[in-house]
SELUM-906452 format. One record per residue (C-alpha): residue number from 1; residue in three letters; chain; x, y, z. Coordinates in nm, 4 decimals, always signed. Each point is the difference from the previous one (the first is absolute). Layout:
N
<r num="NUM" residu="ALA" chaine="A" xx="X" yy="Y" zz="Z"/>
...
//
This chain:
255
<r num="1" residu="MET" chaine="A" xx="+8.8935" yy="+8.2125" zz="+13.1089"/>
<r num="2" residu="PRO" chaine="A" xx="+0.0355" yy="-0.1382" zz="-0.3569"/>
<r num="3" residu="ASP" chaine="A" xx="+0.3553" yy="-0.0725" zz="-0.1110"/>
<r num="4" residu="SER" chaine="A" xx="-0.0113" yy="+0.2800" zz="-0.2590"/>
<r num="5" residu="LEU" chaine="A" xx="-0.1009" yy="+0.2643" zz="+0.2562"/>
<r num="6" residu="ASN" chaine="A" xx="+0.2500" yy="-0.1390" zz="+0.2490"/>
<r num="7" residu="ALA" chaine="A" xx="+0.2821" yy="+0.0497" zz="-0.2535"/>
<r num="8" residu="ILE" chaine="A" xx="-0.1106" yy="+0.3585" zz="-0.0660"/>
<r num="9" residu="GLN" chaine="A" xx="-0.0074" yy="+0.0654" zz="+0.3744"/>
<r num="10" residu="GLN" chaine="A" xx="+0.3513" yy="-0.1430" zz="+0.0265"/>
<r num="11" residu="ALA" chaine="A" xx="+0.1146" yy="+0.2301" zz="-0.2787"/>
<r num="12" residu="ALA" chaine="A" xx="-0.1532" yy="+0.3014" zz="+0.1726"/>
<r num="13" residu="ASN" chaine="A" xx="+0.1654" yy="-0.0962" zz="+0.3290"/>
<r num="14" residu="ALA" chaine="A" xx="+0.3364" yy="-0.0349" zz="-0.1738"/>
<r num="15" residu="MET" chaine="A" xx="-0.0354" yy="+0.3462" zz="-0.1555"/>
<r num="16" residu="ARG" chaine="A" xx="-0.1090" yy="+0.1842" zz="+0.3142"/>
<r num="17" residu="GLY" chaine="A" xx="+0.2571" yy="+0.2619" zz="+0.0854"/>
<r num="18" residu="ALA" chaine="A" xx="+0.1608" yy="-0.0160" zz="-0.3439"/>
<r num="19" residu="ARG" chaine="A" xx="+0.1317" yy="+0.3352" zz="-0.1128"/>
<r num="20" residu="GLN" chaine="A" xx="+0.1164" yy="-0.0891" zz="-0.3499"/>
<r num="21" residu="VAL" chaine="A" xx="-0.1995" yy="-0.2320" zz="-0.2260"/>
<r num="22" residu="MET" chaine="A" xx="+0.0462" yy="-0.0907" zz="-0.3649"/>
<r num="23" residu="VAL" chaine="A" xx="-0.2468" yy="-0.1746" zz="-0.2299"/>
<r num="24" residu="PHE" chaine="A" xx="+0.1176" yy="-0.1828" zz="-0.3107"/>
<r num="25" residu="ALA" chaine="A" xx="-0.2962" yy="-0.0412" zz="-0.2364"/>
<r num="26" residu="GLY" chaine="A" xx="-0.0511" yy="-0.1951" zz="-0.3198"/>
<r num="27" residu="ALA" chaine="A" xx="-0.2600" yy="-0.0752" zz="-0.2632"/>
<r num="28" residu="GLY" chaine="A" xx="-0.2244" yy="-0.1961" zz="+0.2360"/>
<r num="29" residu="LEU" chaine="A" xx="-0.0968" yy="+0.3253" zz="+0.1729"/>
<r num="30" residu="SER" chaine="A" xx="-0.1477" yy="+0.1521" zz="-0.3162"/>
<r num="31" residu="ALA" chaine="A" xx="-0.1313" yy="-0.3297" zz="-0.1350"/>
<r num="32" residu="GLU" chaine="A" xx="-0.2793" yy="+0.0302" zz="+0.2552"/>
<r num="33" residu="SER" chaine="A" xx="-0.1096" yy="+0.3177" zz="-0.1773"/>
<r num="34" residu="GLY" chaine="A" xx="-0.0227" yy="-0.1860" zz="-0.3285"/>
<r num="35" residu="LEU" chaine="A" xx="+0.3425" yy="+0.0696" zz="-0.1494"/>
<r num="36" residu="PRO" chaine="A" xx="+0.1487" yy="-0.3233" zz="-0.1351"/>
<r num="37" residu="THR" chaine="A" xx="+0.3445" yy="-0.1088" zz="+0.1128"/>
<r num="38" residu="PHE" chaine="A" xx="+0.2843" yy="-0.0539" zz="-0.2427"/>
<r num="39" residu="ARG" chaine="A" xx="+0.0592" yy="-0.3711" zz="+0.0201"/>
<r num="40" residu="ASP" chaine="A" xx="-0.3326" yy="-0.1465" zz="+0.1059"/>
<r num="41" residu="GLN" chaine="A" xx="-0.2043" yy="-0.1956" zz="-0.2514"/>
<r num="42" residu="GLY" chaine="A" xx="-0.2015" yy="+0.2553" zz="-0.1932"/>
<r num="43" residu="GLY" chaine="A" xx="+0.2352" yy="+0.2735" zz="+0.1195"/>
<r num="44" residu="LEU" chaine="A" xx="+0.1542" yy="+0.2870" zz="-0.1888"/>
<r num="45" residu="TRP" chaine="A" xx="+0.2657" yy="-0.2049" zz="-0.1750"/>
<r num="46" residu="GLU" chaine="A" xx="-0.2750" yy="-0.2135" zz="-0.1556"/>
<r num="47" residu="GLY" chaine="A" xx="+0.0450" yy="+0.0073" zz="-0.3761"/>
<r num="48" residu="HIS" chaine="A" xx="+0.3295" yy="+0.1885" zz="+0.0188"/>
<r num="49" residu="ASN" chaine="A" xx="+0.3581" yy="-0.1109" zz="+0.0492"/>
<r num="50" residu="VAL" chaine="A" xx="+0.1739" yy="+0.1923" zz="+0.2758"/>
<r num="51" residu="GLU" chaine="A" xx="+0.2740" yy="+0.0879" zz="-0.2470"/>
<r num="52" residu="ASP" chaine="A" xx="-0.2544" yy="+0.1724" zz="-0.2252"/>
<r num="53" residu="VAL" chaine="A" xx="-0.1661" yy="+0.2319" zz="+0.2503"/>
<r num="54" residu="ALA" chaine="A" xx="+0.2314" yy="+0.0361" zz="+0.3003"/>
<r num="55" residu="THR" chaine="A" xx="+0.3530" yy="+0.0491" zz="-0.1305"/>
<r num="56" residu="PRO" chaine="A" xx="+0.1862" yy="+0.2902" zz="-0.1638"/>
<r num="57" residu="ALA" chaine="A" xx="+0.0625" yy="-0.2214" zz="-0.3039"/>
<r num="58" residu="GLY" chaine="A" xx="-0.3712" yy="-0.0700" zz="-0.0340"/>
<r num="59" residu="PHE" chaine="A" xx="-0.0776" yy="+0.3723" zz="+0.0046"/>
<r num="60" residu="GLN" chaine="A" xx="+0.2651" yy="+0.0702" zz="-0.2594"/>
<r num="61" residu="ARG" chaine="A" xx="-0.1338" yy="-0.2792" zz="-0.2199"/>
<r num="62" residu="ASP" chaine="A" xx="-0.3704" yy="+0.0880" zz="+0.0215"/>
<r num="63" residu="PRO" chaine="A" xx="-0.0814" yy="+0.3136" zz="+0.2028"/>
<r num="64" residu="VAL" chaine="A" xx="-0.3612" yy="+0.0009" zz="-0.1199"/>
<r num="65" residu="LEU" chaine="A" xx="-0.0640" yy="-0.3464" zz="+0.1451"/>
<r num="66" residu="VAL" chaine="A" xx="+0.1640" yy="+0.0952" zz="+0.3291"/>
<r num="67" residu="TRP" chaine="A" xx="-0.1917" yy="+0.3268" zz="+0.0256"/>
<r num="68" residu="LYS" chaine="A" xx="-0.3310" yy="-0.1722" zz="-0.0684"/>
<r num="69" residu="PHE" chaine="A" xx="+0.0763" yy="-0.2466" zz="+0.2784"/>
<r num="70" residu="TYR" chaine="A" xx="+0.0739" yy="+0.2716" zz="+0.2580"/>
<r num="71" residu="ALA" chaine="A" xx="-0.2741" yy="+0.2347" zz="-0.1184"/>
<r num="72" residu="GLN" chaine="A" xx="-0.2493" yy="-0.2780" zz="+0.0699"/>
<r num="73" residu="ARG" chaine="A" xx="+0.1454" yy="-0.0296" zz="+0.3504"/>
<r num="74" residu="GLN" chaine="A" xx="-0.0330" yy="+0.3759" zz="+0.0506"/>
<r num="75" residu="GLU" chaine="A" xx="-0.3625" yy="-0.0197" zz="-0.1048"/>
<r num="76" residu="ARG" chaine="A" xx="-0.0642" yy="-0.2986" zz="+0.2239"/>
<r num="77" residu="GLN" chaine="A" xx="+0.1410" yy="+0.1614" zz="+0.3153"/>
<r num="78" residu="ASP" chaine="A" xx="-0.2470" yy="+0.2870" zz="-0.0431"/>
<r num="79" residu="GLN" chaine="A" xx="-0.2877" yy="-0.2481" zz="-0.0191"/>
<r num="80" residu="VAL" chaine="A" xx="+0.0622" yy="-0.1571" zz="+0.3413"/>
<r num="81" residu="GLU" chaine="A" xx="+0.0062" yy="+0.1318" zz="+0.3563"/>
<r num="82" residu="PRO" chaine="A" xx="+0.2416" yy="-0.0434" zz="+0.2911"/>
<r num="83" residu="ASN" chaine="A" xx="-0.1036" yy="-0.2831" zz="+0.2306"/>
<r num="84" residu="LEU" chaine="A" xx="-0.0089" yy="-0.0189" zz="+0.3785"/>
<r num="85" residu="GLY" chaine="A" xx="+0.3602" yy="-0.1205" zz="+0.0055"/>
<r num="86" residu="HIS" chaine="A" xx="+0.1177" yy="+0.3195" zz="-0.1709"/>
<r num="87" residu="TYR" chaine="A" xx="-0.1947" yy="+0.2130" zz="+0.2460"/>
<r num="88" residu="ALA" chaine="A" xx="+0.1350" yy="-0.1927" zz="+0.2985"/>
<r num="89" residu="LEU" chaine="A" xx="+0.3588" yy="+0.0612" zz="-0.1107"/>
<r num="90" residu="ALA" chaine="A" xx="-0.0744" yy="+0.3707" zz="-0.0390"/>
<r num="91" residu="GLU" chaine="A" xx="-0.1336" yy="+0.0046" zz="+0.3573"/>
<r num="92" residu="MET" chaine="A" xx="+0.3231" yy="-0.1506" zz="+0.1296"/>
<r num="93" residu="GLU" chaine="A" xx="+0.1783" yy="+0.3262" zz="-0.0814"/>
<r num="94" residu="SER" chaine="A" xx="-0.1815" yy="+0.1607" zz="+0.2936"/>
<r num="95" residu="ILE" chaine="A" xx="+0.0615" yy="-0.2918" zz="+0.2379"/>
<r num="96" residu="PHE" chaine="A" xx="+0.3791" yy="-0.0240" zz="-0.0108"/>
<r num="97" residu="PRO" chaine="A" xx="+0.2468" yy="+0.2913" zz="+0.0370"/>
<r num="98" residu="ARG" chaine="A" xx="+0.1903" yy="-0.1153" zz="-0.3076"/>
<r num="99" residu="PHE" chaine="A" xx="-0.1682" yy="-0.2019" zz="-0.2730"/>
<r num="100" residu="LEU" chaine="A" xx="+0.0967" yy="-0.0889" zz="-0.3556"/>
<r num="101" residu="LEU" chaine="A" xx="-0.1865" yy="-0.1899" zz="-0.2702"/>
<r num="102" residu="VAL" chaine="A" xx="+0.2382" yy="-0.1553" zz="-0.2522"/>
<r num="103" residu="THR" chaine="A" xx="-0.2053" yy="-0.1384" zz="-0.2851"/>
<r num="104" residu="GLN" chaine="A" xx="+0.0690" yy="-0.2041" zz="-0.3093"/>
<r num="105" residu="ASN" chaine="A" xx="-0.3352" yy="+0.1135" zz="-0.1379"/>
<r num="106" residu="VAL" chaine="A" xx="+0.0001" yy="+0.2614" zz="-0.2734"/>
<r num="107" residu="ASP" chaine="A" xx="-0.3685" yy="+0.0947" zz="+0.0302"/>
<r num="108" residu="ASN" chaine="A" xx="-0.1324" yy="+0.3073" zz="+0.1844"/>
<r num="109" residu="LEU" chaine="A" xx="-0.2340" yy="-0.1758" zz="+0.2442"/>
<r num="110" residu="SER" chaine="A" xx="+0.2158" yy="+0.0547" zz="+0.3095"/>
<r num="111" residu="GLU" chaine="A" xx="+0.0207" yy="+0.3732" zz="-0.0664"/>
<r num="112" residu="ARG" chaine="A" xx="-0.3728" yy="+0.0183" zz="-0.0653"/>
<r num="113" residu="ALA" chaine="A" xx="-0.0595" yy="-0.1696" zz="+0.3362"/>
<r num="114" residu="GLY" chaine="A" xx="+0.2048" yy="+0.2695" zz="+0.1734"/>
<r num="115" residu="SER" chaine="A" xx="+0.3528" yy="-0.1416" zz="+0.0271"/>
<r num="116" residu="SER" chaine="A" xx="+0.2670" yy="+0.2674" zz="-0.0246"/>
<r num="117" residu="GLU" chaine="A" xx="+0.3082" yy="-0.1658" zz="+0.1521"/>
<r num="118" residu="ILE" chaine="A" xx="+0.0606" yy="-0.2251" zz="-0.2984"/>
<r num="119" residu="ILE" chaine="A" xx="+0.2853" yy="-0.1207" zz="-0.2203"/>
<r num="120" residu="LYS" chaine="A" xx="-0.0943" yy="-0.1644" zz="-0.3299"/>
<r num="121" residu="ILE" chaine="A" xx="+0.3033" yy="-0.2096" zz="-0.0824"/>
<r num="122" residu="HIS" chaine="A" xx="-0.1284" yy="-0.1311" zz="-0.3345"/>
<r num="123" residu="GLY" chaine="A" xx="-0.1131" yy="+0.3326" zz="-0.1402"/>
<r num="124" residu="ASP" chaine="A" xx="-0.3345" yy="+0.1715" zz="-0.0411"/>
<r num="125" residu="LEU" chaine="A" xx="-0.2631" yy="-0.0745" zz="-0.2621"/>
<r num="126" residu="SER" chaine="A" xx="-0.1079" yy="+0.3654" zz="+0.0033"/>
<r num="127" residu="GLU" chaine="A" xx="+0.3499" yy="+0.1240" zz="-0.0860"/>
<r num="128" residu="LEU" chaine="A" xx="+0.1526" yy="+0.0444" zz="-0.3442"/>
<r num="129" residu="TRP" chaine="A" xx="+0.3720" yy="+0.0153" zz="-0.0704"/>
<r num="130" residu="CYS" chaine="A" xx="+0.1530" yy="+0.1666" zz="-0.3055"/>
<r num="131" residu="THR" chaine="A" xx="+0.2408" yy="-0.2301" zz="-0.1830"/>
<r num="132" residu="ALA" chaine="A" xx="+0.1920" yy="+0.2997" zz="-0.1386"/>
<r num="133" residu="CYS" chaine="A" xx="+0.0447" yy="+0.2603" zz="+0.2764"/>
<r num="134" residu="GLN" chaine="A" xx="-0.0869" yy="-0.2267" zz="+0.2977"/>
<r num="135" residu="ARG" chaine="A" xx="-0.2705" yy="+0.2390" zz="+0.1231"/>
<r num="136" residu="GLN" chaine="A" xx="-0.2625" yy="-0.1630" zz="+0.2232"/>
<r num="137" residu="TRP" chaine="A" xx="-0.3571" yy="+0.1146" zz="+0.0521"/>
<r num="138" residu="THR" chaine="A" xx="-0.3340" yy="-0.1204" zz="+0.1328"/>
<r num="139" residu="VAL" chaine="A" xx="-0.3146" yy="-0.0253" zz="-0.2106"/>
<r num="140" residu="ARG" chaine="A" xx="-0.3417" yy="+0.0791" zz="+0.1456"/>
<r num="141" residu="GLU" chaine="A" xx="-0.1960" yy="-0.1961" zz="-0.2598"/>
<r num="142" residu="PRO" chaine="A" xx="+0.0823" yy="-0.3450" zz="-0.1388"/>
<r num="143" residu="VAL" chaine="A" xx="+0.1392" yy="-0.0370" zz="-0.3478"/>
<r num="144" residu="HIS" chaine="A" xx="-0.2864" yy="-0.1415" zz="-0.2052"/>
<r num="145" residu="SER" chaine="A" xx="+0.1039" yy="-0.3360" zz="-0.1388"/>
<r num="146" residu="GLU" chaine="A" xx="-0.2399" yy="+0.0100" zz="-0.2960"/>
<r num="147" residu="SER" chaine="A" xx="+0.1689" yy="+0.3151" zz="-0.1318"/>
<r num="148" residu="LEU" chaine="A" xx="+0.3401" yy="-0.1681" zz="-0.0293"/>
<r num="149" residu="GLN" chaine="A" xx="+0.0212" yy="-0.1348" zz="-0.3550"/>
<r num="150" residu="SER" chaine="A" xx="+0.3428" yy="+0.1147" zz="-0.1180"/>
<r num="151" residu="LEU" chaine="A" xx="+0.3231" yy="+0.1569" zz="+0.1217"/>
<r num="152" residu="SER" chaine="A" xx="-0.1360" yy="+0.3492" zz="-0.0629"/>
<r num="153" residu="ASP" chaine="A" xx="-0.2812" yy="-0.0617" zz="+0.2524"/>
<r num="154" residu="LEU" chaine="A" xx="+0.2310" yy="-0.0710" zz="+0.2934"/>
<r num="155" residu="PRO" chaine="A" xx="+0.0537" yy="+0.2500" zz="+0.2844"/>
<r num="156" residu="ARG" chaine="A" xx="+0.2777" yy="+0.2534" zz="-0.0514"/>
<r num="157" residu="CYS" chaine="A" xx="+0.2008" yy="+0.2239" zz="+0.2302"/>
<r num="158" residu="SER" chaine="A" xx="-0.1290" yy="+0.3574" zz="+0.0050"/>
<r num="159" residu="SER" chaine="A" xx="+0.3531" yy="+0.1315" zz="+0.0594"/>
<r num="160" residu="CYS" chaine="A" xx="+0.2003" yy="-0.1686" zz="-0.2764"/>
<r num="161" residu="GLY" chaine="A" xx="-0.2531" yy="-0.1969" zz="-0.2053"/>
<r num="162" residu="GLY" chaine="A" xx="+0.1703" yy="-0.3285" zz="+0.0812"/>
<r num="163" residu="LEU" chaine="A" xx="-0.1908" yy="-0.3274" zz="+0.0222"/>
<r num="164" residu="ALA" chaine="A" xx="-0.1382" yy="-0.0646" zz="+0.3477"/>
<r num="165" residu="ARG" chaine="A" xx="-0.0066" yy="-0.3406" zz="+0.1646"/>
<r num="166" residu="PRO" chaine="A" xx="-0.2026" yy="-0.1319" zz="+0.2942"/>
<r num="167" residu="GLY" chaine="A" xx="+0.1624" yy="+0.0827" zz="+0.3341"/>
<r num="168" residu="ILE" chaine="A" xx="+0.0458" yy="-0.3652" zz="+0.0913"/>
<r num="169" residu="VAL" chaine="A" xx="+0.3200" yy="-0.1768" zz="+0.1010"/>
<r num="170" residu="TRP" chaine="A" xx="+0.0335" yy="-0.2766" zz="-0.2558"/>
<r num="171" residu="PHE" chaine="A" xx="+0.1908" yy="-0.3246" zz="+0.0293"/>
<r num="172" residu="GLY" chaine="A" xx="+0.3728" yy="+0.0658" zz="-0.0257"/>
<r num="173" residu="GLU" chaine="A" xx="-0.0272" yy="+0.3628" zz="+0.1159"/>
<r num="174" residu="MET" chaine="A" xx="+0.1220" yy="+0.1641" zz="+0.3193"/>
<r num="175" residu="LEU" chaine="A" xx="-0.2474" yy="+0.0972" zz="+0.2707"/>
<r num="176" residu="PRO" chaine="A" xx="-0.0774" yy="+0.3733" zz="+0.0415"/>
<r num="177" residu="SER" chaine="A" xx="+0.2947" yy="+0.1961" zz="+0.1347"/>
<r num="178" residu="GLY" chaine="A" xx="+0.0039" yy="-0.0009" zz="+0.3772"/>
<r num="179" residu="ALA" chaine="A" xx="-0.3046" yy="-0.2249" zz="+0.0409"/>
<r num="180" residu="MET" chaine="A" xx="+0.1820" yy="-0.3052" zz="+0.1305"/>
<r num="181" residu="GLU" chaine="A" xx="+0.2481" yy="+0.2055" zz="+0.1994"/>
<r num="182" residu="MET" chaine="A" xx="-0.2810" yy="+0.1747" zz="+0.1888"/>
<r num="183" residu="SER" chaine="A" xx="-0.1927" yy="-0.3256" zz="+0.0467"/>
<r num="184" residu="LEU" chaine="A" xx="+0.3005" yy="-0.1905" zz="+0.1354"/>
<r num="185" residu="GLU" chaine="A" xx="+0.0975" yy="+0.2867" zz="+0.2291"/>
<r num="186" residu="PHE" chaine="A" xx="-0.3539" yy="+0.0090" zz="+0.1401"/>
<r num="187" residu="ILE" chaine="A" xx="-0.0348" yy="-0.3757" zz="+0.0502"/>
<r num="188" residu="GLY" chaine="A" xx="+0.3374" yy="-0.0125" zz="+0.1738"/>
<r num="189" residu="GLU" chaine="A" xx="-0.1489" yy="+0.2020" zz="+0.2870"/>
<r num="190" residu="ALA" chaine="A" xx="-0.3584" yy="-0.1323" zz="-0.0132"/>
<r num="191" residu="ASP" chaine="A" xx="-0.1747" yy="-0.1707" zz="+0.2891"/>
<r num="192" residu="ALA" chaine="A" xx="-0.2329" yy="-0.1914" zz="-0.2301"/>
<r num="193" residu="LEU" chaine="A" xx="-0.0456" yy="-0.1008" zz="-0.3621"/>
<r num="194" residu="ILE" chaine="A" xx="-0.3347" yy="-0.1030" zz="-0.1473"/>
<r num="195" residu="SER" chaine="A" xx="+0.0150" yy="-0.1804" zz="-0.3340"/>
<r num="196" residu="VAL" chaine="A" xx="-0.3332" yy="+0.0299" zz="-0.1830"/>
<r num="197" residu="GLY" chaine="A" xx="-0.1070" yy="-0.1898" zz="-0.3100"/>
<r num="198" residu="THR" chaine="A" xx="+0.3423" yy="-0.0703" zz="-0.1449"/>
<r num="199" residu="SER" chaine="A" xx="+0.1733" yy="-0.3278" zz="-0.0797"/>
<r num="200" residu="ALA" chaine="A" xx="+0.3310" yy="+0.1761" zz="+0.0828"/>
<r num="201" residu="MET" chaine="A" xx="+0.1630" yy="-0.1957" zz="-0.2829"/>
<r num="202" residu="VAL" chaine="A" xx="+0.1335" yy="+0.3075" zz="-0.1801"/>
<r num="203" residu="SER" chaine="A" xx="+0.3569" yy="+0.0417" zz="+0.1221"/>
<r num="204" residu="GLY" chaine="A" xx="-0.0892" yy="-0.2037" zz="+0.3068"/>
<r num="205" residu="GLY" chaine="A" xx="-0.2377" yy="+0.2678" zz="+0.1205"/>
<r num="206" residu="TYR" chaine="A" xx="+0.3041" yy="+0.2321" zz="-0.0006"/>
<r num="207" residu="GLY" chaine="A" xx="+0.1119" yy="-0.1477" zz="+0.3314"/>
<r num="208" residu="PHE" chaine="A" xx="-0.2482" yy="+0.2057" zz="+0.2032"/>
<r num="209" residu="ALA" chaine="A" xx="-0.1140" yy="-0.2924" zz="+0.2178"/>
<r num="210" residu="GLU" chaine="A" xx="+0.3563" yy="-0.1008" zz="+0.0843"/>
<r num="211" residu="ALA" chaine="A" xx="+0.0926" yy="+0.3628" zz="+0.0718"/>
<r num="212" residu="VAL" chaine="A" xx="-0.2769" yy="+0.0684" zz="+0.2511"/>
<r num="213" residu="LYS" chaine="A" xx="+0.0574" yy="-0.3287" zz="+0.1825"/>
<r num="214" residu="SER" chaine="A" xx="+0.3761" yy="+0.0612" zz="+0.0159"/>
<r num="215" residu="ALA" chaine="A" xx="-0.0774" yy="+0.3324" zz="+0.1676"/>
<r num="216" residu="GLY" chaine="A" xx="-0.2221" yy="-0.1721" zz="+0.2573"/>
<r num="217" residu="GLY" chaine="A" xx="-0.3306" yy="+0.1034" zz="-0.1557"/>
<r num="218" residu="VAL" chaine="A" xx="-0.3088" yy="-0.2084" zz="-0.0701"/>
<r num="219" residu="PHE" chaine="A" xx="-0.0976" yy="-0.1260" zz="-0.3452"/>
<r num="220" residu="ILE" chaine="A" xx="-0.3721" yy="-0.0427" zz="-0.0700"/>
<r num="221" residu="GLU" chaine="A" xx="-0.1227" yy="-0.1489" zz="-0.3266"/>
<r num="222" residu="VAL" chaine="A" xx="-0.3513" yy="+0.0594" zz="-0.1363"/>
<r num="223" residu="ASN" chaine="A" xx="-0.0652" yy="-0.2459" zz="-0.2803"/>
<r num="224" residu="PRO" chaine="A" xx="-0.2394" yy="-0.2953" zz="-0.0455"/>
<r num="225" residu="ALA" chaine="A" xx="+0.2733" yy="-0.1867" zz="-0.1891"/>
<r num="226" residu="GLN" chaine="A" xx="+0.3366" yy="-0.1325" zz="+0.1100"/>
<r num="227" residu="THR" chaine="A" xx="+0.2748" yy="+0.2190" zz="-0.1411"/>
<r num="228" residu="TYR" chaine="A" xx="+0.3737" yy="+0.0252" zz="-0.0378"/>
<r num="229" residu="VAL" chaine="A" xx="+0.0299" yy="+0.1610" zz="+0.3450"/>
<r num="230" residu="SER" chaine="A" xx="-0.2785" yy="-0.1727" zz="+0.1947"/>
<r num="231" residu="HIS" chaine="A" xx="+0.2525" yy="-0.2072" zz="+0.1940"/>
<r num="232" residu="LEU" chaine="A" xx="+0.1502" yy="+0.3217" zz="+0.1361"/>
<r num="233" residu="ALA" chaine="A" xx="-0.3256" yy="+0.1447" zz="+0.1319"/>
<r num="234" residu="ASN" chaine="A" xx="-0.0394" yy="+0.0394" zz="+0.3754"/>
<r num="235" residu="ILE" chaine="A" xx="-0.3746" yy="+0.0218" zz="-0.0585"/>
<r num="236" residu="LYS" chaine="A" xx="-0.1890" yy="-0.1135" zz="-0.3106"/>
<r num="237" residu="LEU" chaine="A" xx="-0.3436" yy="+0.1453" zz="-0.0795"/>
<r num="238" residu="SER" chaine="A" xx="-0.1540" yy="-0.2284" zz="-0.2613"/>
<r num="239" residu="GLN" chaine="A" xx="-0.3009" yy="+0.2200" zz="-0.0787"/>
<r num="240" residu="PRO" chaine="A" xx="-0.0200" yy="+0.2344" zz="-0.3004"/>
<r num="241" residu="SER" chaine="A" xx="+0.1403" yy="+0.3440" zz="+0.0745"/>
<r num="242" residu="ALA" chaine="A" xx="-0.3404" yy="+0.1699" zz="-0.0317"/>
<r num="243" residu="THR" chaine="A" xx="-0.1159" yy="-0.2209" zz="+0.2881"/>
<r num="244" residu="ALA" chaine="A" xx="+0.3048" yy="-0.0186" zz="+0.2258"/>
<r num="245" residu="LEU" chaine="A" xx="+0.1313" yy="+0.3566" zz="-0.0193"/>
<r num="246" residu="PRO" chaine="A" xx="-0.3185" yy="+0.1859" zz="+0.1051"/>
<r num="247" residu="GLU" chaine="A" xx="-0.0338" yy="-0.2309" zz="+0.3001"/>
<r num="248" residu="LEU" chaine="A" xx="+0.3653" yy="+0.0511" zz="+0.0897"/>
<r num="249" residu="VAL" chaine="A" xx="-0.0454" yy="+0.3778" zz="-0.0154"/>
<r num="250" residu="ARG" chaine="A" xx="-0.3171" yy="-0.0199" zz="+0.2089"/>
<r num="251" residu="ILE" chaine="A" xx="+0.1834" yy="-0.1839" zz="+0.2787"/>
<r num="252" residu="LEU" chaine="A" xx="+0.3052" yy="+0.2278" zz="-0.0210"/>
<r num="253" residu="LYS" chaine="A" xx="-0.2181" yy="+0.3109" zz="+0.0383"/>
<r num="254" residu="GLN" chaine="A" xx="-0.1493" yy="-0.1427" zz="+0.3187"/>
<r num="255" residu="SER" chaine="A" xx="+0.3380" yy="-0.0211" zz="+0.1698"/>
//
């Protein structure tokens, strides 16, 4: 058996009998669908300083620039499709009695693939937040970037008329209320954690790997690259998620 398949078999063996499983996903999962990652060469920060498009101060300084940036991302997510990795994670919901996908991704590809047990800790690209009354709502169609030429063109709240902002957690902001509490409570009782396509550098991967191992669970990493938490992994799957995850699900469903 090739080393790659042997590692996937080991992961499946380690997860057999698991009742509670959490997945922690990052940009690498959606990159395989064609969505660029933030910090890679040619990625979404290309041509923009982080301070200009991903901070509250940047939005206050130039909301038109920020809205154009995120409107283009809204448009892009509608132009791509979920990949086999997304679909495999959705299938895991039916394999384990308790399953939770905690994702750093703000796109809608996991939901489109069928995931429903999901926490989006960095916000949601399809959500808008009112800067005046704090109302939050979901848009069905992307904001069209070419229509955004001045402040008067930007989305507004239908309740109070206040300026809307993208529903993204920017640098320096708190995570959505309850998101981390629910994630940490879940991982504290999990039998297994699968880290997918994330460097885990943001806040040290929120301590999820350390938490599951402290509780006696298994930590499986799916990432072709070495990451901040690779040294903690019980099992490392070095294939892309769209390759490794469907095979892992196939083996799990046989057991």
